[in-house]
Short mmCIF file of the C-alpha atoms (twelve columns), coordinates in Angstrom:
data_MODEL
# 
_entry.id   MODEL 
# 
loop_
_atom_site.group_PDB 
_atom_site.id 
_atom_site.type_symbol 
_atom_site.label_atom_id 
_atom_site.label_alt_id 
_atom_site.label_comp_id 
_atom_site.label_asym_id 
_atom_site.label_seq_id 
_atom_site.Cartn_x 
_atom_site.Cartn_y 
_atom_site.Cartn_z 
_atom_site.pdbx_PDB_model_num 
ATOM 1   C CA . MET A 1   0.000  0.000   0.000   1 
ATOM 2   C CA . MET A 2   1.377  3.379   -0.996  1 
ATOM 3   C CA . LEU A 3   1.858  5.546   2.084   1 
ATOM 4   C CA . CYS A 4   3.176  8.596   0.264   1 
ATOM 5   C CA . ALA A 5   4.345  9.508   -3.242  1 
ATOM 6   C CA . SER A 6   6.034  12.468  -4.863  1 
ATOM 7   C CA . LEU A 7   6.674  13.222  -8.539  1 
ATOM 8   C CA . ASP A 8   8.645  15.984  -10.185 1 
ATOM 9   C CA . LYS A 9   7.127  18.166  -12.901 1 
ATOM 10  C CA . ARG A 10  7.791  15.498  -15.558 1 
ATOM 11  C CA . GLY A 11  5.540  12.988  -13.809 1 
ATOM 12  C CA . GLY A 12  6.032  9.229   -13.687 1 
ATOM 13  C CA . GLY A 13  5.837  8.612   -17.420 1 
ATOM 14  C CA . PRO A 14  6.735  5.079   -18.575 1 
ATOM 15  C CA . TYR A 15  8.405  4.269   -15.239 1 
ATOM 16  C CA . THR A 16  5.181  4.227   -13.200 1 
ATOM 17  C CA . LYS A 17  4.389  0.662   -14.254 1 
ATOM 18  C CA . GLN A 18  7.951  -0.465  -13.550 1 
ATOM 19  C CA . VAL A 19  7.977  0.869   -10.012 1 
ATOM 20  C CA . THR A 20  4.640  -0.850  -9.355  1 
ATOM 21  C CA . GLU A 21  6.086  -4.156  -10.565 1 
ATOM 22  C CA . ILE A 22  9.186  -3.681  -8.410  1 
ATOM 23  C CA . LEU A 23  7.105  -3.042  -5.289  1 
ATOM 24  C CA . LYS A 24  4.890  -6.057  -5.978  1 
ATOM 25  C CA . GLY A 25  7.957  -8.223  -6.445  1 
ATOM 26  C CA . LEU A 26  9.399  -7.024  -3.138  1 
ATOM 27  C CA . GLN A 27  6.111  -7.671  -1.368  1 
ATOM 28  C CA . ASN A 28  5.953  -11.235 -2.697  1 
ATOM 29  C CA . ASN A 29  9.517  -11.904 -1.508  1 
ATOM 30  C CA . ASN A 30  8.882  -10.578 2.028   1 
ATOM 31  C CA . LEU A 31  10.489 -7.205  2.715   1 
ATOM 32  C CA . THR A 32  13.743 -7.235  4.663   1 
ATOM 33  C CA . ASN A 33  16.177 -4.514  5.716   1 
ATOM 34  C CA . THR A 34  18.229 -4.059  2.570   1 
ATOM 35  C CA . LYS A 35  19.075 -1.697  -0.278  1 
ATOM 36  C CA . CYS A 36  19.428 -2.214  -4.005  1 
ATOM 37  C CA . THR A 37  19.765 -0.550  -7.427  1 
ATOM 38  C CA . ILE A 38  17.760 -1.773  -10.411 1 
ATOM 39  C CA . GLN A 39  18.686 -0.648  -13.912 1 
ATOM 40  C CA . SER A 40  15.595 0.526   -15.791 1 
ATOM 41  C CA . ASP A 41  17.202 1.419   -19.126 1 
ATOM 42  C CA . ASN A 42  20.402 3.019   -20.345 1 
ATOM 43  C CA . LYS A 43  19.489 6.357   -18.828 1 
ATOM 44  C CA . MET A 44  17.548 5.698   -15.618 1 
ATOM 45  C CA . SER A 45  17.833 3.490   -12.535 1 
ATOM 46  C CA . PHE A 46  15.637 2.684   -9.545  1 
ATOM 47  C CA . HIS A 47  17.168 2.682   -6.068  1 
ATOM 48  C CA . TYR A 48  15.488 1.572   -2.869  1 
ATOM 49  C CA . VAL A 49  16.062 0.895   0.808   1 
ATOM 50  C CA . ILE A 50  13.737 -1.087  3.060   1 
ATOM 51  C CA . ASP A 51  13.147 -0.516  6.742   1 
ATOM 52  C CA . SER A 52  10.669 -2.513  8.850   1 
ATOM 53  C CA . GLY A 53  8.558  -3.432  5.826   1 
ATOM 54  C CA . VAL A 54  8.499  0.099   4.402   1 
ATOM 55  C CA . CYS A 55  10.188 0.635   1.039   1 
ATOM 56  C CA . PHE A 56  11.745 3.989   0.121   1 
ATOM 57  C CA . ILE A 57  12.296 4.048   -3.645  1 
ATOM 58  C CA . THR A 58  13.492 6.724   -6.067  1 
ATOM 59  C CA . LEU A 59  14.292 7.046   -9.762  1 
ATOM 60  C CA . THR A 60  17.426 8.845   -10.957 1 
ATOM 61  C CA . GLN A 61  19.650 9.120   -13.976 1 
ATOM 62  C CA . SER A 62  21.973 6.108   -14.082 1 
ATOM 63  C CA . GLY A 63  25.058 8.304   -13.829 1 
ATOM 64  C CA . PHE A 64  23.905 10.059  -10.655 1 
ATOM 65  C CA . PRO A 65  26.305 9.339   -7.745  1 
ATOM 66  C CA . LYS A 66  24.963 6.351   -5.809  1 
ATOM 67  C CA . ARG A 67  26.376 7.628   -2.543  1 
ATOM 68  C CA . LEU A 68  24.151 10.686  -2.826  1 
ATOM 69  C CA . VAL A 69  21.165 8.586   -3.903  1 
ATOM 70  C CA . PHE A 70  21.373 6.326   -0.884  1 
ATOM 71  C CA . GLY A 71  22.224 9.315   1.309   1 
ATOM 72  C CA . PHE A 72  18.952 10.858  0.109   1 
ATOM 73  C CA . LEU A 73  17.006 7.648   0.816   1 
ATOM 74  C CA . GLU A 74  18.599 7.270   4.233   1 
ATOM 75  C CA . ASP A 75  17.728 10.867  5.039   1 
ATOM 76  C CA . LEU A 76  14.141 10.198  3.990   1 
ATOM 77  C CA . ARG A 77  14.036 6.990   6.028   1 
ATOM 78  C CA . VAL A 78  15.123 8.729   9.225   1 
ATOM 79  C CA . SER A 79  12.806 11.700  8.600   1 
ATOM 80  C CA . PHE A 80  9.842  9.458   7.840   1 
ATOM 81  C CA . ARG A 81  10.380 7.452   11.021  1 
ATOM 82  C CA . GLY A 82  10.321 10.641  13.057  1 
ATOM 83  C CA . PHE A 83  7.275  11.895  11.135  1 
ATOM 84  C CA . VAL A 84  5.292  8.692   11.713  1 
ATOM 85  C CA . GLU A 85  6.265  8.343   15.372  1 
ATOM 86  C CA . SER A 86  5.219  11.952  15.989  1 
ATOM 87  C CA . LYS A 87  1.671  10.945  14.992  1 
ATOM 88  C CA . GLY A 88  1.480  8.488   17.882  1 
ATOM 89  C CA . ASN A 89  0.924  9.126   21.568  1 
ATOM 90  C CA . GLY A 90  4.537  8.524   22.516  1 
ATOM 91  C CA . ASN A 91  3.909  4.965   23.722  1 
ATOM 92  C CA . THR A 92  3.925  3.328   20.316  1 
ATOM 93  C CA . THR A 93  6.549  2.246   17.803  1 
ATOM 94  C CA . PHE A 94  7.134  3.043   14.153  1 
ATOM 95  C CA . GLU A 95  6.043  -0.479  13.184  1 
ATOM 96  C CA . ASN A 96  2.803  -0.219  15.152  1 
ATOM 97  C CA . GLU A 97  1.933  3.144   13.627  1 
ATOM 98  C CA . ILE A 98  2.551  1.823   10.111  1 
ATOM 99  C CA . ALA A 99  0.318  -1.167  10.840  1 
ATOM 100 C CA . LYS A 100 -2.486 1.242   11.749  1 
ATOM 101 C CA . ALA A 101 -2.473 2.833   8.260   1 
ATOM 102 C CA . SER A 102 -5.946 1.984   6.959   1 
ATOM 103 C CA . HIS A 103 -5.883 3.648   3.540   1 
ATOM 104 C CA . ALA A 104 -3.476 4.537   0.748   1 
ATOM 105 C CA . TYR A 105 -1.483 7.768   1.024   1 
ATOM 106 C CA . ALA A 106 -2.149 7.946   4.753   1 
ATOM 107 C CA . TYR A 107 1.025  10.024  5.134   1 
ATOM 108 C CA . ILE A 108 0.703  12.148  1.996   1 
ATOM 109 C CA . THR A 109 1.619  15.273  3.963   1 
ATOM 110 C CA . PHE A 110 5.154  13.880  4.188   1 
ATOM 111 C CA . ASP A 111 5.429  14.833  0.499   1 
ATOM 112 C CA . GLN A 112 6.565  18.302  1.589   1 
ATOM 113 C CA . THR A 113 9.622  16.772  3.244   1 
ATOM 114 C CA . ILE A 114 10.307 14.624  0.175   1 
ATOM 115 C CA . GLN A 115 10.215 17.662  -2.103  1 
ATOM 116 C CA . LYS A 116 12.559 19.554  0.207   1 
ATOM 117 C CA . LYS A 117 15.043 16.671  0.438   1 
ATOM 118 C CA . ARG A 118 14.887 16.125  -3.331  1 
ATOM 119 C CA . ARG A 119 15.875 19.739  -3.968  1 
ATOM 120 C CA . GLU A 120 18.753 19.420  -1.490  1 
ATOM 121 C CA . TYR A 121 20.165 16.341  -3.201  1 
ATOM 122 C CA . SER A 122 19.299 17.110  -6.846  1 
ATOM 123 C CA . ASN A 123 22.584 18.861  -7.691  1 
ATOM 124 C CA . PRO A 124 25.578 16.588  -7.005  1 
ATOM 125 C CA . ASP A 125 27.963 19.541  -7.418  1 
ATOM 126 C CA . SER A 126 26.355 21.695  -4.746  1 
ATOM 127 C CA . SER A 127 28.444 22.606  -1.717  1 
ATOM 128 C CA . ASP A 128 26.151 20.665  0.637   1 
ATOM 129 C CA . ASN A 129 26.351 17.494  -1.440  1 
ATOM 130 C CA . MET A 130 30.098 17.813  -1.855  1 
ATOM 131 C CA . ARG A 131 30.293 18.146  1.931   1 
ATOM 132 C CA . ARG A 132 28.133 15.030  2.364   1 
ATOM 133 C CA . LEU A 133 30.364 13.052  0.018   1 
ATOM 134 C CA . LYS A 134 33.475 14.299  1.795   1 
ATOM 135 C CA . GLU A 135 32.045 13.347  5.203   1 
ATOM 136 C CA . GLU A 136 31.104 9.892   3.934   1 
ATOM 137 C CA . LEU A 137 34.572 9.371   2.464   1 
ATOM 138 C CA . THR A 138 36.055 10.483  5.780   1 
ATOM 139 C CA . ASP A 139 33.838 7.989   7.626   1 
ATOM 140 C CA . ILE A 140 34.870 5.214   5.240   1 
ATOM 141 C CA . THR A 141 38.540 6.126   5.692   1 
ATOM 142 C CA . ASN A 142 38.142 6.067   9.477   1 
ATOM 143 C CA . ILE A 143 36.419 2.689   9.330   1 
ATOM 144 C CA . MET A 144 39.151 1.270   7.112   1 
ATOM 145 C CA . SER A 145 41.825 2.654   9.448   1 
ATOM 146 C CA . GLN A 146 40.070 1.101   12.425  1 
ATOM 147 C CA . ASN A 147 39.822 -2.231  10.611  1 
ATOM 148 C CA . ILE A 148 43.540 -2.122  9.799   1 
ATOM 149 C CA . ASP A 149 44.349 -1.307  13.440  1 
ATOM 150 C CA . ASP A 150 42.173 -4.226  14.570  1 
ATOM 151 C CA . ILE A 151 43.955 -6.560  12.158  1 
ATOM 152 C CA . LEU A 152 47.372 -5.382  13.393  1 
ATOM 153 C CA . LYS A 153 46.302 -5.806  17.020  1 
ATOM 154 C CA . ARG A 154 44.934 -9.246  16.179  1 
ATOM 155 C CA . GLY A 155 48.312 -10.065 14.649  1 
ATOM 156 C CA . GLU A 156 50.048 -8.965  17.830  1 
ATOM 157 C CA . ASN A 157 47.648 -11.054 19.888  1 
ATOM 158 C CA . LEU A 158 48.285 -14.078 17.685  1 
ATOM 159 C CA . GLU A 159 52.045 -13.583 18.029  1 
ATOM 160 C CA . ASP A 160 51.672 -13.300 21.807  1 
ATOM 161 C CA . LEU A 161 49.512 -16.421 21.806  1 
ATOM 162 C CA . GLY A 162 52.198 -18.255 19.831  1 
ATOM 163 C CA . THR A 163 54.860 -17.196 22.338  1 
ATOM 164 C CA . ARG A 164 52.711 -18.348 25.228  1 
ATOM 165 C CA . SER A 165 52.049 -21.632 23.473  1 
ATOM 166 C CA . ARG A 166 55.781 -22.250 22.960  1 
ATOM 167 C CA . THR A 167 56.491 -21.339 26.599  1 
ATOM 168 C CA . LEU A 168 53.790 -23.717 27.782  1 
ATOM 169 C CA . LYS A 169 55.171 -26.475 25.564  1 
ATOM 170 C CA . ASN A 170 58.680 -25.995 26.956  1 
ATOM 171 C CA . SER A 171 57.335 -25.915 30.493  1 
ATOM 172 C CA . SER A 172 55.465 -29.164 29.909  1 
ATOM 173 C CA . LYS A 173 58.683 -30.812 28.715  1 
ATOM 174 C CA . VAL A 174 60.532 -29.653 31.851  1 
ATOM 175 C CA . PHE A 175 57.668 -30.887 34.006  1 
ATOM 176 C CA . GLU A 176 57.770 -34.271 32.247  1 
ATOM 177 C CA . LYS A 177 61.527 -34.586 32.857  1 
ATOM 178 C CA . ASN A 178 61.133 -33.648 36.516  1 
ATOM 179 C CA . ALA A 179 58.295 -36.140 36.905  1 
ATOM 180 C CA . LYS A 180 60.467 -38.926 35.470  1 
ATOM 181 C CA . TRP A 181 63.331 -37.971 37.795  1 
ATOM 182 C CA . LEU A 182 61.067 -37.968 40.847  1 
ATOM 183 C CA . ARG A 183 59.582 -41.324 39.826  1 
ATOM 184 C CA . MET A 184 63.073 -42.787 39.470  1 
ATOM 185 C CA . CYS A 185 64.163 -41.370 42.826  1 
ATOM 186 C CA . LYS A 186 61.116 -42.868 44.489  1 
ATOM 187 C CA . GLU A 187 61.840 -46.292 42.977  1 
ATOM 188 C CA . ILE A 188 65.497 -46.065 44.094  1 
ATOM 189 C CA . GLN A 189 64.335 -45.133 47.581  1 
ATOM 190 C CA . GLN A 190 62.020 -48.140 47.737  1 
ATOM 191 C CA . TYR A 191 64.739 -50.531 46.511  1 
ATOM 192 C CA . ALA A 192 67.264 -48.970 48.912  1 
ATOM 193 C CA . ILE A 193 65.034 -49.756 51.909  1 
ATOM 194 C CA . VAL A 194 64.644 -53.361 50.756  1 
ATOM 195 C CA . GLY A 195 68.407 -53.615 50.171  1 
ATOM 196 C CA . CYS A 196 69.180 -52.277 53.647  1 
ATOM 197 C CA . VAL A 197 66.879 -54.849 55.254  1 
ATOM 198 C CA . LEU A 198 68.443 -57.684 53.266  1 
ATOM 199 C CA . LEU A 199 71.923 -56.455 54.157  1 
ATOM 200 C CA . PHE A 200 71.009 -56.333 57.854  1 
ATOM 201 C CA . ILE A 201 69.695 -59.900 57.695  1 
ATOM 202 C CA . LEU A 202 72.842 -61.111 55.924  1 
ATOM 203 C CA . ILE A 203 75.050 -59.493 58.584  1 
ATOM 204 C CA . ILE A 204 73.119 -61.206 61.397  1 
ATOM 205 C CA . LEU A 205 73.370 -64.586 59.618  1 
ATOM 206 C CA . TYR A 206 77.074 -64.025 59.065  1 
ATOM 207 C CA . TRP A 207 77.663 -63.283 62.732  1 
ATOM 208 C CA . ARG A 208 75.852 -66.423 63.776  1 
ATOM 209 C CA . LEU A 209 77.820 -68.567 61.344  1 
ATOM 210 C CA . ILE A 210 81.189 -67.378 62.627  1 
ATOM 211 C CA . GLY A 211 80.158 -67.954 66.281  1 
ATOM 212 C CA . PHE A 212 79.388 -64.533 67.649  1 
# 
């Protein structure tokens, strides 16, 4: 069910049927949290993101920067969540409010926000969009740097684990040698006691034989 829709001055044209087919296909495959780009023809492409069963879809020229496209959709997603939740009494969730929608275009007033966001993102060379791209690239760089640091730390941890493993192995060998030595000493001690008793008996027998 369409909750809101917005068209520019050119209207939907031949793409209206395509977007309807895309939405039906998504509905039949059970909506999940994801994003995707679908090539319509050589000039235009559909892009969408899905959040809690709600699909945010837009049509752009195929050469339009995807980072800005999905930045636009993400901006709409966050704004729409806030818009819908503001309609509740404060004790409900976005999902519950969406489930209450009883007719098509129940949130048509959100079109004003869509139009505003579309104007903000329409020019990829604008200072705001260049700033958005720069911030996203900075975020990606920071994430990559963090991942590299984690890998290096993991390497250090693995090296430390290897050192500990070798130390433990050496310690086990020393313990095994000491255990063998103690076992041998114990056996010698037992045999020594028996030998001393036998020697004492032999001495007594010897004394008796020689007449003491």
